[in-house]
N, C-alpha and C positions, 0 to 999 in steps of 0.2 A: 093781727090779734089772734086768729083762728091757730095758726101755727104754734104760737106761744102756749095756747090753751092745750092744744093736743099735747105738746112737749111735755108741758106740766102734767097732765094726766098719764102719760106714759112713764114719767119719771116716778110718780107716786105708784103706780103699778108694778115697777120693776123694784122700787124699795120694799113694798109690801111682800113682793115674792121672795127678796133676799132674807127680809126678817123672818118670814114663814118658815123658809128652808133652815135658817139657823135654828129656830125654835123646835123644828122637827128633829135636828140633830141632837140638841139639848136633851129634849124629851126621850128619845129612843135611848139615850145613853145612861138614864137613871137606874140605879140598882139601890135597894133598899138598905139602909145601913147595916142591919142586923145581917142580911145576905153578905154583905162585905166582911164583916167581923167574922163570921163562921166559915168562910170560903178560902181564907188563906191563913198564914202563920204570921203573927206578930208577938211571939213570946219575948219579953224583954231581953233576955240572955241572948237569944239568937239574933235580934235585931242589932244589939250592941256589937256582936261579933261580925256582923254583916258590914256595919259602918265603919269597921276597922279593916276591911278587904282593901287591897292596893288602889283599886280603881274608886271604889265608894268613897274612900278616904278624901279623894281629890275633889268630892262635891261639898266638902266640909259641912255634912249633915244637914244641907241647906237644899231644897228644891224648889225653884221659881214655878209657881203654879200657871197653868195654861189660862188665858185670859177669857175665853168662853169654851163652850163644849165642842167646837169644831176647830178648834187650833191647838189639839195635842201634838201635832206633828211639829209645827215650828217651835213649840215650848220645848219638846223633847231634844231637838237640835240644838236650841238655845242653851239648855242646861248641859248638855254634853260638851259644847264649845267652851262654855264658861270654865268647866272642870279641865279643860285643855289650855286655857289662857288665851283663847282666841277673841278677837275683838267682837265678832258677831255673838255676844251674850245676852240677847234679847230677842224676843219674837220679832219686833219691827226690824232690827239689824239684820237678822236672818232672812227675812221677806223683802228686804231692800233691794230694788231692781228686778224681781223676779216676776212681777205682774200678778202675782199669786195673792189672794185674800184681801184685795185692795178695799173692799168694802168693810173690813173688820172681822169678815165671816169666811171661812173657807167652806164654800158650798158643798155638802155632804163629805166633808173632809178631804183630805189628801190621800192618795194611793201611795203605796211603797214607792213606786217609780217616780211619782211627783214629788214626793218629800226629798228623794235623791237629788232630784234637779234643784230644789230648793237649798238643799244643804251643800252641794257644790257652787253656788253663786257667789258667797262670799267668803271663801276660805281656798287655800291652796292645797288642802289636804285631799287624800284620796278618799273618795265615797264609794262603796262598792254594795250593790244590792246583791242579797243572798236569799233565794227563795228555792222551792222544792227540795228542802232539806229533809234528809232521813233524819230518824231519831238518833242515830250514831254520828251524823254530821252535826247536829246541833248541839249534841254532848261534846263535842271536839271544840265547837266555837265558844260553848259556855266555860270549858276549861281555860280557853284563851281570854276569856272576858275579865280576869283578874290581871292581865298584862296592862300596867299604866300607860303604854304607848297606844293603846287601842280603846276605842269606845264602840258599843254596840246599842242600836236602838231597835228593839223589838216590836213588830207590828202583829198584833194578835186580835182575836174576837173574844170579848168579855164573857159570852154566853158559855162556853165550857168550863170555865173557872167558877163564875159567879151566878149562874143560871139565868142571866139576863144581860141586856146591855148589847152593845155594836162594837165595830172595829176601834182600835185605839193604838197609840204609839207611845212608847216610854223608853227612857235609857235603862239599861241594865247595869246595876252597880256591882255585880260579881256573882260569884257562885261558891256556895258552901259545899264542896264536893263531898266530905264525909257525911253530911246530911242529905244529900242530892237536893239542895234547896237552891233556887234561883233568887237573887234579890233584885226586885222590880222598883225602880224609882219612880211610881206612877206620879204625872205631872197633873193628875186632876186632884184638887184639895178635898173631895168627898172619899177618896180611896187613901191617898198618902202611900208612902213606900211599905212594900209587903213582901213575903217570901212565899214562894210556891215549888210544890214538887215539880222537877223537871219534866216527868212525862205529862202532868197537866198543863204545863206551859207548852209542851210539844203539840198537844191535842187543840190548843187554842191557836197556835200558829199553823198548823196544818189545816188550814180552813181557806176558804176562797173569798176574794174582794173582787167582785166582778168574775171575769174568767182567768183570773191569776191566783196563784196561792200567795199567802202573806209569808212573811219572813222576816229578815234582819237588815239593818243598815250597819255597815262596817265602816268606821271613820278611823284612818290612821294616816 
């Protein structure tokens, strides 16, 4: 009986810890709606043009929102795979067999390398981590983000763009080169898709997650 009692106590402690960590992730990621609106571009004409870009068009003007504040990575991969016609088109299917986020929460989120491992688990496509990018290298990849055979997921820190928030993953829908604007298909329903100047996105990508720089996942 004592063993069962102790096991129950340990289970409750672990569950409380997981829930607390999940709440911490969600709490840290909140940015006031007015800050979101004033930080990025959502001019109707530009957003309409962005949705017509070759890659963005494959998403059919639909983004499946992340199920909680910690699962932006799996949601980003699921959306990218859906646009490519892959079977792993939901968070659950992307995570299947990976052992990641089994509680329903990705504790403290997933790093770029961890997300790459998850992305490779249920596809035959090549998944490449791109980090330590220079501004010119990011520009070259953004130009190639309009290639229908490629999908990019960007890992960035929200703070340089929105003034607050933490690390995040979302697919890139394409690049309006004449305006120098990147179309980010944000998987968080509080943000939704937005356009941002390339240099500002670079500043958000050129940050550290632990001891490594953030960057891009290339799926092809």
